[in-house]
C-alpha positions in Angstrom: 0.0 0.0 0.0 1.2 3.5 -0.7 0.7 6.6 1.5 -2.6 7.7 0.1 -4.1 4.1 0.2 -3.1 3.8 3.9 -4.8 7.1 4.6 -7.9 6.1 2.6 -8.0 2.9 4.7 -7.9 4.9 7.9 -10.6 7.2 6.7 -12.9 4.3 5.6 -12.4 2.4 8.8 -13.1 5.2 11.3 -16.0 7.5 12.1 -15.5 11.3 11.5 -16.3 13.4 14.5 -16.9 17.1 13.8 -16.4 18.8 17.1 -15.6 22.3 15.8 -18.1 23.4 13.2 -17.3 26.2 10.7 -17.3 29.5 12.4 -16.8 28.1 15.9 -14.1 29.3 18.2 -11.3 27.1 19.7 -12.3 26.0 23.2 -9.0 27.3 24.8 -8.0 30.0 22.4 -11.2 32.0 21.5 -9.3 34.2 19.0 -9.0 31.2 16.7 -12.1 30.8 14.5 -12.4 27.7 12.3 -13.0 28.6 8.7 -14.4 25.1 7.9 -15.7 22.1 9.8 -12.9 20.6 11.9 -12.7 17.4 13.8 -11.0 14.0 14.1 -11.1 10.3 13.2 -12.5 8.4 16.2 -10.3 5.6 17.6 -7.1 6.8 15.9 -4.1 8.6 17.5 -2.0 11.5 16.4 1.2 13.0 17.8 -0.8 14.9 20.5 -2.4 11.7 21.7 -5.8 12.7 20.3 -7.5 11.4 17.2 -6.1 12.2 13.7 -7.3 15.7 12.8 -9.5 16.4 9.8 -10.9 19.3 7.9 -14.2 18.7 6.1 -15.0 20.7 3.0 -18.3 21.3 1.2 -18.0 18.6 -1.5 -20.1 15.4 -1.0 -18.6 12.0 -0.4 -15.7 11.0 1.8 -12.7 11.7 -0.4 -9.2 12.5 0.8 -7.9 15.4 -1.3 -4.7 16.2 0.6 -2.9 16.7 3.9 -1.3 19.5 5.8 1.7 18.8 7.9 1.8 21.3 10.7 4.4 22.6 13.2 3.2 24.5 16.2 5.9 26.3 18.1 3.5 27.3 20.9 2.4 23.7 21.6 5.8 22.3 20.6 4.4 19.7 18.3 4.0 18.5 14.7 0.9 16.8 13.3 -0.8 15.8 10.1 -4.3 17.1 9.2 -6.4 15.2 6.6 -8.4 17.3 4.1 -11.7 15.6 3.2 -14.1 16.8 0.4 -12.4 20.2 0.1 -12.6 22.4 -3.0 -9.5 24.2 -4.3 -10.7 27.4 -2.6 -11.3 25.6 0.7 -7.8 24.1 0.5 -6.4 27.6 0.0 -8.3 28.7 3.1 -6.9 25.9 5.2 -3.4 26.6 4.0 -3.8 30.3 4.9 -5.2 29.3 8.3 -1.9 27.6 9.2 0.6 29.9 7.4 -1.0 33.1 8.6 -0.5 32.1 12.2 2.1 33.6 14.6 2.9 30.2 16.1 2.0 27.7 13.4 3.1 26.8 9.9 1.9 24.1 7.5 3.1 22.3 4.4 0.2 21.4 2.1 0.4 18.2 0.1 -2.3 17.8 -2.5 -3.3 14.4 -3.7 
């Protein structure tokens, strides 16, 4: 299996939980507003010990269109975020979300 097939398998085998709807504020940092639906894959684990993070766009289906590899100097961590059903414009919004931050940067990898 290649990288994308393994991620497709993770996505197919786990439930998406959207705990931060578009327009909502981060629970600990209210100045952060989510430009798209944000959540995680249930029963998975990422570097921070929580589920693998996902961004959900406006397209229908359950298609992985890319990933963003992030580094957060405030939290002192690095993670991967899955981009699911995102349009090109939504991908640009997510990329700007990370690269417009004072403490975070992201590397976008489109499928």
